[in-house]
N, C-alpha and C positions, 0 to 999 in steps of 0.2 A: 037301915044301912043304906047312903046315898049310892048312886052311881059311881062316883070319883074315888071314894073309898075301896071299892070293888077294883077298879084299876090301878090301885097305887102301887108302886114300887118301893123297892128298898131306900135307905135313906140318899143314896146318890141319885140325882136325876140322870146321870149318865148311863143307869142301868136299865132304862126304857126296853121292854123289848123290840119296839119298833125302831126306836134309834140304836140300838145295838145290832139289830139285824141289816141296818141300811150301812151300818159302818162296815158291818163284815163282809157284806157283797162288796162294798165299794173295795176292801184290801184285796178280796179275792181277784176283782177285777183287773186292779193294778198291777197286783203281782204277777197275775197270767198275762198281762199286756208287757211287763218286763221280760218274763220267761220268751214269749213271742217275739221281741225283739231280738233276743239273742239265737233262738231255735231256726227263725224263719231263714237265715242265710243256710242253715245245715239242711234246710229242705223239710223241716217237721213241720206238721199241720196243726193250726190251733188249738185243738182238743188237748193236744199233749201238753202245750204249755198250761192249759186249765187244769190239768189233772194234777202236774208238777204243783201247779199254785195249792191245790186241794191238800195235796200231800204235805207240803210245807207247812200249812197254817194248819192241819189237822193233830189228831192226838199223837200223830208218829213225828211231829217236827217241832215247831215253834210253840205249839199248845204244851208241852212238856214244863214249859215255864209257868210258875204257880199264877202269876199276875196275867198273863194271856189266857190261859186255862179258864180262870174264872170269869174272864170278859167274854169268851167264844162258847162257853158251854157252862150257861145259866141254867139254874134249876128252878126259879120262878117262873121262865118266859117257855115250859115245855107245851103248854097248851097254845099259847100263840103261835110258836113253832111247827107244832103239829097241823093246826088250822092253815096256816100258811104255805105247808108242805103238801096238804091236801090241794089247796087250790093251784099250787105250781104243779100238781101232776095233772090236775085237769086239763090245765093250759097246754101242757107238753103233749098229752095226748089228743087235743084238738089239733095241735100244730102237725103232730104225726099223721093224723088223719087227712089234711090237707095235702101233705108230703108223699101219700100214699098212690101208687098209681095202678089201680084195681085191675083194669084192663091187660097190663102187662102180669100182672100176679094170675091172672085167670088164664090166660094164653099159655103162661110157662109154671101151672101149679105141679105139674109132677116133677121137673128139676129143683123146684124150689123146695118141694119137700123133701128130696131125697137128700140135698145138700142140708136143709137144718135138722133131720133126723140122723144123718151122718155124725152131724158136727156135735150133736146131744149125744149120740151113741159114745164118740170118741171120749168127750168129756166124762162120761160116766165110766167107762172102763179106766181113763186116767185117775179120777177120783176114787174110785174101789180101790185102784193099786197103793194110793198115797195116804188113804185114810186111817190106816193101821199105825204108819210111819208119825201121822200127824197126831194119832190120838195118844200114842206114847210119848212123843216129844212134847207135847202140853200138858201132860200128867191130867189128864180129864178123868172126871170119874161118871160121867152119863154113858148114855147107849153108844155102843161104837157105830151102829146102824143108822142113829140119827146123825150122828157125827158126819159119817158118809153121806147121806142123803142131803146134808146141808152143803157139803161141799160141791157134791153135783149139781146142785141147785145155782150155787157160787159160780161153778166153771162154765155152765152151758148157758149161763144168760147172756145173751148178746149186744145187750144196750143198744138199741135200737137208735136212739138219738145221736149217739154218739159216730156208729156207723152212717146216720145219714150228713152228720156236720163233716166226718173224715172225706167221704164220698164227695162231699160239696166242695170242701178245701182242696181236695187233688184234682177237682176238676173232672171227674168220669160219672157225676150223679147220673147224666144223660144217658151214657153210653149203655150197651147191652150187660157189660160185667158188673157196672153200678148199680143198674136197675135189679139185677140179679142178688146181688148183696145185698140191697137194702130190702127186698121182699123175703130174702131168707132170714135176715135177721128179724123181720116182723113176724114171720113163721115161727122161728126159734122165740121168741120172746111169749 
């Protein structure tokens, strides 16, 4: 078997994983820019426009249409997407490392840990309170405890790249509150 047959795609050349991923990223960037044009006068930061673009193009929005769903969620490209996600995750972690202010984190370790643990504790309490309701409403058949743990992890995740972007967009990343928020999100993650 030669190398070209291993990388072959379905009949349509447009279904090449690299080409479709580039088109998908372009669609998300264009749509997020359109949202940003409308949201910036309202004082909303850029990450909100990007989240909305992902929501509109994702399984909850336009991807409910069969033709768009087939284009955005391709079964034959799963390995390609997994490897690209790994490389992107490595790049994001490198960039997060560049943004970290270790000296500030070490000077303010106690308040940062208190805030991060307090946020995780509040998320745990809230997730425990709603997990039974979610279990009943979704008709789940698995373990209630596992569902509660999943909800806790989802709610307690601070998404530090988003916190970094928000702090930079709102122009308070260099203030004490901004550095405290960034350090707390890193400890929470």
